[in-house]
ZADRENVO-151099 format. One record per residue: residue number from 0; x, y, z of N, C-alpha, C in turn. Coordinates in nm, 4 decimals. Example, Ala and Ser with C-alpha at 12.3 -4.5 7.8 and 13.67 -1.06 7.14 Angstrom:
<recs>
(0; (1.3190; -0.5690; 0.7800); (1.2300; -0.4500; 0.7800); (1.3200; -0.3300; 0.7800))
(1; (1.2850; -0.2250; 0.7080); (1.3670; -0.1060; 0.7140); (1.2900; 0.0030; 0.7870))
</recs>
This chain:
<recs>
(0; (7.5616; -5.6702; -21.4907); (7.6153; -5.5359; -21.4948); (7.5248; -5.4398; -21.4183))
(1; (7.3937; -5.4611; -21.4294); (7.2980; -5.3754; -21.3626); (7.3139; -5.3869; -21.2100))
(2; (7.3386; -5.5104; -21.1622); (7.3577; -5.5318; -21.0185); (7.4828; -5.4584; -20.9709))
(3; (7.5878; -5.4640; -21.0510); (7.7123; -5.3970; -21.0157); (7.6920; -5.2469; -21.0026))
(4; (7.6203; -5.1877; -21.0968); (7.5944; -5.0433; -21.0920); (7.5076; -5.0077; -20.9722))
(5; (7.4127; -5.0930; -20.9397); (7.3271; -5.0695; -20.8236); (7.4108; -5.0734; -20.6959))
(6; (7.4995; -5.1726; -20.6835); (7.5868; -5.1811; -20.5662); (7.6810; -5.0624; -20.5581))
(7; (7.7326; -5.0190; -20.6722); (7.8217; -4.9045; -20.6758); (7.7491; -4.7773; -20.6314))
(8; (7.6270; -4.7593; -20.6769); (7.5471; -4.6430; -20.6378); (7.5153; -4.6470; -20.4890))
(9; (7.4816; -4.7643; -20.4392); (7.4516; -4.7805; -20.2973); (7.5753; -4.7492; -20.2126))
(10; (7.6912; -4.7956; -20.2551); (7.8153; -4.7684; -20.1844); (7.8463; -4.6188; -20.1844))
(11; (7.8243; -4.5537; -20.2973); (7.8507; -4.4102; -20.3089); (7.7604; -4.3307; -20.2151))
(12; (7.6376; -4.3761; -20.1955); (7.5455; -4.3059; -20.1069); (7.5804; -4.3263; -19.9600))
(13; (7.6341; -4.4424; -19.9258); (7.6643; -4.4701; -19.7852); (7.8025; -4.4227; -19.7433))
(14; (7.8909; -4.3937; -19.8338); (8.0269; -4.3514; -19.8020); (8.0309; -4.2246; -19.7162))
(15; (7.9505; -4.1225; -19.7423); (7.9551; -4.0045; -19.6557); (7.9182; -4.0360; -19.5108))
(16; (7.8342; -4.1339; -19.4883); (7.7986; -4.1708; -19.3517); (7.9206; -4.2260; -19.2781))
(17; (8.0058; -4.3013; -19.3474); (8.1261; -4.3541; -19.2848); (8.2248; -4.2432; -19.2533))
(18; (8.2285; -4.1421; -19.3325); (8.3240; -4.0337; -19.3133); (8.2969; -3.9564; -19.1857))
(19; (8.1738; -3.9574; -19.1367); (8.1371; -3.8817; -19.0178); (8.1706; -3.9565; -18.8883))
(20; (8.2034; -4.0840; -18.8964); (8.2349; -4.1617; -18.7774); (8.3632; -4.1119; -18.7127))
(21; (8.3664; -4.1229; -18.5795); (8.4850; -4.0827; -18.5046); (8.5594; -4.2086; -18.4623))
(22; (8.6896; -4.2027; -18.4733); (8.7738; -4.3151; -18.4351); (8.8657; -4.2725; -18.3223))
(23; (8.8910; -4.3643; -18.2307); (8.9766; -4.3332; -18.1159); (9.0794; -4.4432; -18.0965))
(24; (9.1856; -4.4057; -18.0264); (9.2872; -4.5044; -17.9907); (9.3181; -4.4904; -17.8421))
(25; (9.3644; -4.6019; -17.7839); (9.3986; -4.6046; -17.6420); (9.5369; -4.6673; -17.6276))
(26; (9.6235; -4.5991; -17.5565); (9.7560; -4.6517; -17.5247); (9.7419; -4.7301; -17.3937))
(27; (9.7314; -4.8623; -17.4054); (9.7051; -4.9477; -17.2898); (9.8170; -4.9366; -17.1858))
(28; (9.9420; -4.9306; -17.2293); (10.0535; -4.9164; -17.1352); (10.0413; -4.7874; -17.0545))
(29; (10.0094; -4.6801; -17.1223); (9.9927; -4.5508; -17.0551); (9.8765; -4.5575; -16.9566))
(30; (9.7673; -4.6216; -16.9967); (9.6503; -4.6331; -16.9095); (9.6863; -4.7125; -16.7842))
(31; (9.7538; -4.8253; -16.8009); (9.7897; -4.9068; -16.6852); (9.8878; -4.8343; -16.5931))
(32; (9.9810; -4.7586; -16.6496); (10.0759; -4.6830; -16.5670); (10.0055; -4.5702; -16.4912))
(33; (9.9039; -4.5119; -16.5515); (9.8329; -4.4024; -16.4887); (9.7230; -4.4451; -16.3929))
(34; (9.6838; -4.5706; -16.3995); (9.5753; -4.6228; -16.3154); (9.6311; -4.6517; -16.1758))
(35; (9.5752; -4.5884; -16.0742); (9.6249; -4.6006; -15.9373); (9.6196; -4.7449; -15.8861))
(36; (9.5204; -4.8190; -15.9279); (9.5047; -4.9572; -15.8812); (9.6218; -5.0447; -15.9262))
(37; (9.6833; -5.0128; -16.0397); (9.7979; -5.0891; -16.0887); (9.9139; -5.0789; -15.9906))
(38; (9.9402; -4.9602; -15.9391); (10.0497; -4.9407; -15.8441); (10.0231; -5.0172; -15.7144))
(39; (9.8995; -5.0158; -15.6693); (9.8635; -5.0884; -15.5472); (9.8857; -5.2383; -15.5664))
(40; (9.8426; -5.2891; -15.6794); (9.8589; -5.4317; -15.7084); (10.0071; -5.4673; -15.7193))
(41; (10.0854; -5.3817; -15.7852); (10.2301; -5.4068; -15.7966); (10.2959; -5.4128; -15.6593))
(42; (10.2550; -5.3256; -15.5680); (10.3110; -5.3264; -15.4327); (10.2750; -5.4559; -15.3605))
(43; (10.1507; -5.5011; -15.3756); (10.1080; -5.6250; -15.3111); (10.1874; -5.7441; -15.3639))
(44; (10.2078; -5.7491; -15.4940); (10.2812; -5.8594; -15.5543); (10.4285; -5.8557; -15.5113))
(45; (10.4868; -5.7367; -15.5063); (10.6253; -5.7246; -15.4621); (10.6410; -5.7693; -15.3173))
(46; (10.5414; -5.7402; -15.2339); (10.5458; -5.7842; -15.0944); (10.5401; -5.9372; -15.0881))
(47; (10.4520; -5.9972; -15.1663); (10.4438; -6.1429; -15.1680); (10.5758; -6.2043; -15.2152))
(48; (10.6356; -6.1454; -15.3181); (10.7642; -6.1959; -15.3684); (10.8736; -6.1817; -15.2627))
(49; (10.8746; -6.0712; -15.1890); (10.9730; -6.0511; -15.0827); (10.9525; -6.1539; -14.9714))
(50; (10.8265; -6.1823; -14.9381); (10.7973; -6.2840; -14.8364); (10.8491; -6.4209; -14.8804))
(51; (10.8366; -6.4511; -15.0067); (10.8856; -6.5793; -15.0588); (11.0383; -6.5844; -15.0515))
(52; (11.1031; -6.4733; -15.0856); (11.2499; -6.4708; -15.0769); (11.2965; -6.4928; -14.9327))
(53; (11.2282; -6.4305; -14.8362); (11.2612; -6.4495; -14.6942); (11.2389; -6.5959; -14.6557))
(54; (11.1291; -6.6539; -14.7019); (11.1006; -6.7944; -14.6733); (11.2126; -6.8839; -14.7261))
(55; (11.2593; -6.8571; -14.8467); (11.3652; -6.9385; -14.9076); (11.4935; -6.9294; -14.8250))
(56; (11.5297; -6.8086; -14.7836); (11.6520; -6.7911; -14.7041); (11.6395; -6.8656; -14.5709))
(57; (11.5238; -6.8509; -14.5049); (11.5023; -6.9203; -14.3772); (11.5039; -7.0716; -14.3959))
(58; (11.4435; -7.1193; -14.5040); (11.4410; -7.2630; -14.5309); (11.5820; -7.3155; -14.5548))
(59; (11.6612; -7.2401; -14.6298); (11.7995; -7.2822; -14.6555); (11.8802; -7.2899; -14.5259))
(60; (11.8617; -7.1913; -14.4396); (11.9319; -7.1921; -14.3106); (11.8916; -7.3138; -14.2286))
(61; (11.7638; -7.3444; -14.2293); (11.7128; -7.4583; -14.1525); (11.7681; -7.5894; -14.2064))
(62; (11.7736; -7.6025; -14.3382); (11.8253; -7.7253; -14.4000); (11.9744; -7.7407; -14.3695))
(63; (12.0482; -7.6313; -14.3785); (12.1918; -7.6366; -14.3506); (12.2168; -7.6725; -14.2033))
(64; (12.1303; -7.6286; -14.1149); (12.1474; -7.6543; -13.9721); (12.1084; -7.7963; -13.9321))
(65; (12.0445; -7.8698; -14.0221); (12.0037; -8.0073; -13.9902); (12.1272; -8.0919; -13.9601))
(66; (12.1139; -8.1807; -13.8627); (12.2289; -8.2594; -13.8181); (12.2458; -8.3903; -13.8932))
(67; (12.1371; -8.4475; -13.9423); (12.1486; -8.5754; -14.0140); (12.0979; -8.5612; -14.1564))
(68; (12.1405; -8.6550; -14.2396); (12.0947; -8.6547; -14.3787); (11.9449; -8.6783; -14.3881))
(69; (11.8922; -8.7642; -14.3052); (11.7483; -8.7945; -14.3062); (11.6682; -8.6701; -14.2682))
(70; (11.7151; -8.6011; -14.1671); (11.6468; -8.4784; -14.1238); (11.6544; -8.3722; -14.2334))
(71; (11.7696; -8.3611; -14.2975); (11.7905; -8.2645; -14.4054); (11.6958; -8.2942; -14.5222))
(72; (11.6871; -8.4208; -14.5590); (11.5994; -8.4605; -14.6697); (11.4530; -8.4323; -14.6364))
(73; (11.4144; -8.4614; -14.5121); (11.2761; -8.4368; -14.4677); (11.2440; -8.2869; -14.4738))
(74; (11.3372; -8.2034; -14.4290); (11.3175; -8.0583; -14.4323); (11.3113; -8.0066; -14.5766))
(75; (11.3973; -8.0596; -14.6628); (11.3966; -8.0178; -14.8035); (11.2616; -8.0476; -14.8681))
(76; (11.2074; -8.1651; -14.8414); (11.0759; -8.2025; -14.8966); (10.9671; -8.1111; -14.8423))
(77; (10.9727; -8.0868; -14.7102); (10.8718; -8.0011; -14.6466); (10.8757; -7.8599; -14.7058))
(78; (10.9962; -7.8025; -14.7130); (11.0086; -7.6665; -14.7644); (10.9796; -7.6584; -14.9140))
(79; (11.0112; -7.7626; -14.9849); (10.9817; -7.7668; -15.1281); (10.8308; -7.7600; -15.1513))
(80; (10.7554; -7.8351; -15.0736); (10.6085; -7.8338; -15.0858); (10.5531; -7.6964; -15.0481))
(81; (10.6053; -7.6405; -14.9392); (10.5588; -7.5084; -14.8963); (10.5911; -7.4021; -15.0013))
(82; (10.7109; -7.4104; -15.0588); (10.7503; -7.3133; -15.1607); (10.6606; -7.3252; -15.2834))
(83; (10.6334; -7.4470; -15.3254); (10.5451; -7.4676; -15.4403); (10.4071; -7.4083; -15.4119))
(84; (10.3566; -7.4303; -15.2925); (10.2259; -7.3752; -15.2543); (10.2277; -7.2221; -15.2586))
(85; (10.3334; -7.1635; -15.2042); (10.3450; -7.0168; -15.2037); (10.3573; -6.9616; -15.3461))
(86; (10.4345; -7.0299; -15.4304); (10.4522; -6.9856; -15.5688); (10.3206; -6.9978; -15.6470))
(87; (10.2471; -7.1065; -15.6239); (10.1175; -7.1234; -15.6897); (10.0207; -7.0136; -15.6462))
(88; (10.0236; -6.9822; -15.5174); (9.9365; -6.8762; -15.4654); (9.9729; -6.7412; -15.5274))
(89; (10.1020; -6.7146; -15.5400); (10.1485; -6.5906; -15.6020); (10.1046; -6.5836; -15.7475))
(90; (10.1220; -6.6933; -15.8200); (10.0826; -6.6972; -15.9614); (9.9330; -6.6719; -15.9760))
(91; (9.8523; -6.7351; -15.8915); (9.7071; -6.7155; -15.8963); (9.6719; -6.5702; -15.8641))
(92; (9.7423; -6.5153; -15.7673); (9.7202; -6.3760; -15.7298); (9.7503; -6.2822; -15.8460))
(93; (9.8605; -6.3072; -15.9167); (9.8966; -6.2247; -16.0323); (9.7914; -6.2352; -16.1422))
(94; (9.7472; -6.3567; -16.1702); (9.6472; -6.3778; -16.2757); (9.5168; -6.3084; -16.2403))
(95; (9.4728; -6.3237; -16.1153); (9.3488; -6.2588; -16.0727); (9.3602; -6.1062; -16.0814))
(96; (9.4757; -6.0541; -16.0421); (9.4960; -5.9089; -16.0473); (9.4926; -5.8591; -16.1910))
(97; (9.5590; -5.9305; -16.2809); (9.5597; -5.8903; -16.4218); (9.4200; -5.8981; -16.4824))
(98; (9.3448; -6.0002; -16.4468); (9.2078; -6.0116; -16.4967); (9.1232; -5.8945; -16.4466))
(99; (9.1427; -5.8569; -16.3202); (9.0696; -5.7439; -16.2645); (9.1043; -5.6135; -16.3347))
(100; (9.2332; -5.5920; -16.3585); (9.2756; -5.4711; -16.4298); (9.2196; -5.4694; -16.5715))
(101; (9.2274; -5.5829; -16.6384); (9.1760; -5.5924; -16.7751); (9.0261; -5.5613; -16.7793))
(102; (8.9537; -5.6148; -16.6837); (8.8097; -5.5903; -16.6778); (8.7799; -5.4423; -16.6551))
(103; (8.8521; -5.3811; -16.5623); (8.8326; -5.2386; -16.5340); (8.8600; -5.1531; -16.6575))
(104; (8.9696; -5.1830; -16.7266); (9.0073; -5.1044; -16.8446); (8.9037; -5.1227; -16.9558))
(105; (8.8601; -5.2448; -16.9772); (8.7593; -5.2695; -17.0812); (8.6292; -5.1943; -17.0514))
(106; (8.5867; -5.1966; -16.9249); (8.4641; -5.1247; -16.8871); (8.4795; -4.9747; -16.9120))
(107; (8.5951; -4.9207; -16.8761); (8.6184; -4.7774; -16.8955); (8.6214; -4.7424; -17.0440))
(108; (8.6812; -4.8274; -17.1247); (8.6874; -4.8028; -17.2692); (8.5471; -4.8102; -17.3293))
(109; (8.4698; -4.9090; -17.2876); (8.3316; -4.9200; -17.3372); (8.2489; -4.7982; -17.2978))
(110; (8.2650; -4.7534; -17.1744); (8.1908; -4.6359; -17.1288); (8.2311; -4.5119; -17.2081))
(111; (8.3606; -4.4968; -17.2328); (8.4088; -4.3820; -17.3102); (8.3599; -4.3897; -17.4543))
(112; (8.3577; -4.5088; -17.5088); (8.3086; -4.5262; -17.6457); (8.1635; -4.4856; -17.6598))
(113; (8.0829; -4.5227; -17.5627); (7.9406; -4.4866; -17.5666); (7.9218; -4.3374; -17.5415))
(114; (8.0013; -4.2842; -17.4488); (7.9909; -4.1418; -17.4160); (8.0361; -4.0548; -17.5330))
(115; (8.1447; -4.0941; -17.5983); (8.2018; -4.0143; -17.7063); (8.1457; -4.0476; -17.8426))
(116; (8.0576; -4.1431; -17.8482); (7.9966; -4.1880; -17.9734); (8.1048; -4.2223; -18.0767))
(117; (8.2002; -4.3015; -18.0332); (8.3054; -4.3455; -18.1237); (8.2586; -4.4682; -18.1998))
(118; (8.2872; -4.4692; -18.3273); (8.2511; -4.5831; -18.4104); (8.3483; -4.6979; -18.3883))
(119; (8.4729; -4.6639; -18.3535); (8.5753; -4.7650; -18.3391); (8.6827; -4.7150; -18.2436))
(120; (8.7223; -4.8019; -18.1496); (8.8324; -4.7703; -18.0590); (8.9340; -4.8827; -18.0725))
(121; (9.0574; -4.8438; -18.1055); (9.1661; -4.9394; -18.1235); (9.2768; -4.9110; -18.0229))
(122; (9.3640; -5.0079; -18.0028); (9.4833; -4.9808; -17.9234); (9.5770; -4.8952; -18.0071))
(123; (9.6568; -4.8141; -17.9414); (9.7414; -4.7195; -18.0142); (9.8456; -4.7883; -18.1024))
(124; (9.8866; -4.9089; -18.0663); (9.9847; -4.9768; -18.1510); (9.9204; -5.0321; -18.2785))
(125; (9.7890; -5.0276; -18.2890); (9.7187; -5.0696; -18.4102); (9.6689; -4.9509; -18.4922))
(126; (9.7022; -4.8303; -18.4493); (9.6542; -4.7099; -18.5156); (9.7722; -4.6289; -18.5667))
(127; (9.7673; -4.5941; -18.6925); (9.8743; -4.5124; -18.7491); (9.8339; -4.3661; -18.7606))
(128; (9.7094; -4.3427; -18.7999); (9.6676; -4.2052; -18.8264); (9.5150; -4.1991; -18.8221))
(129; (9.4646; -4.0837; -18.7831); (9.3224; -4.0556; -18.7964); (9.2379; -4.0883; -18.6757))
(130; (9.3001; -4.1249; -18.5655); (9.2229; -4.1566; -18.4462); (9.2608; -4.0607; -18.3334))
(131; (9.1625; -4.0274; -18.2521); (9.1831; -3.9404; -18.1372); (9.2331; -4.0264; -18.0215))
(132; (9.3399; -3.9840; -17.9544); (9.3919; -4.0585; -17.8393); (9.3068; -4.0240; -17.7171))
(133; (9.2385; -4.1241; -17.6629); (9.1515; -4.1026; -17.5460); (9.2100; -4.1656; -17.4198))
(134; (9.3383; -4.1933; -17.4195); (9.4030; -4.2597; -17.3056); (9.3866; -4.1796; -17.1762))
(135; (9.4070; -4.0476; -17.1828); (9.3962; -3.9645; -17.0620); (9.2546; -3.9672; -17.0062))
(136; (9.1581; -3.9673; -17.0940); (9.0182; -3.9738; -17.0496); (8.9884; -4.1070; -16.9812))
(137; (9.0450; -4.2147; -17.0347); (9.0265; -4.3465; -16.9754); (9.0906; -4.3510; -16.8367))
(138; (9.2099; -4.2936; -16.8224); (9.2778; -4.2904; -16.6925); (9.1941; -4.2137; -16.5914))
(139; (9.1397; -4.0992; -16.6323); (9.0561; -4.0202; -16.5420); (8.9341; -4.1001; -16.4980))
(140; (8.8721; -4.1691; -16.5913); (8.7545; -4.2495; -16.5599); (8.7905; -4.3604; -16.4607))
(141; (8.9010; -4.4283; -16.4847); (8.9424; -4.5382; -16.3964); (8.9747; -4.4868; -16.2566))
(142; (9.0502; -4.3793; -16.2475); (9.0902; -4.3269; -16.1171); (8.9746; -4.2620; -16.0413))
(143; (8.8725; -4.2216; -16.1142); (8.7546; -4.1659; -16.0482); (8.6652; -4.2772; -15.9925))
(144; (8.6923; -4.3993; -16.0352); (8.6150; -4.5126; -15.9835); (8.4822; -4.5315; -16.0504))
(145; (8.4671; -4.4800; -16.1703); (8.3393; -4.4921; -16.2410); (8.3335; -4.6222; -16.3142))
</recs>
C-alpha cells in the first residue's frame, strides 16, 4: 500500500509537467499537395507514362504490319520485353520519388518539432483535438528548401 501511495504522489507531481507540453498535427496530404517538388515529380511520371503509351501504340502498329506469323511473334516478344523493361523503370522511378518525398517531409517535420519544441507531432488523421496544425509551416519549410 505504501508503494502505491508513493507512486500516486509521484504521478501527481509529474502531471503538471505533461500539461505544459505542446502537441502538433500535420496533414500529410495537404503538405504533399503544397510541396512544389510533388508537382514536378508528378509531371515527370506523367511524361514517362505518356511515352509508354506511345511505345505501345507504335509496337501494335508494327506487329499488325508484320507480313508473316513468325515475324509477328518475334516482334511481339521483342516489344513485350521492351515494355516490361520500361514498366519496371517507371515503377522504380515512382518508388524512388516517393521515398525522396517521404524523406523530405520527415526532415521538415523533425526540424519543425525541434524548432517549435513540440512534445509530440501526429498526422492529422490520428488527432481529434488538442493539437496545433503545423502543416502550413511544414509546406513553407519544404518549399524554401531548408
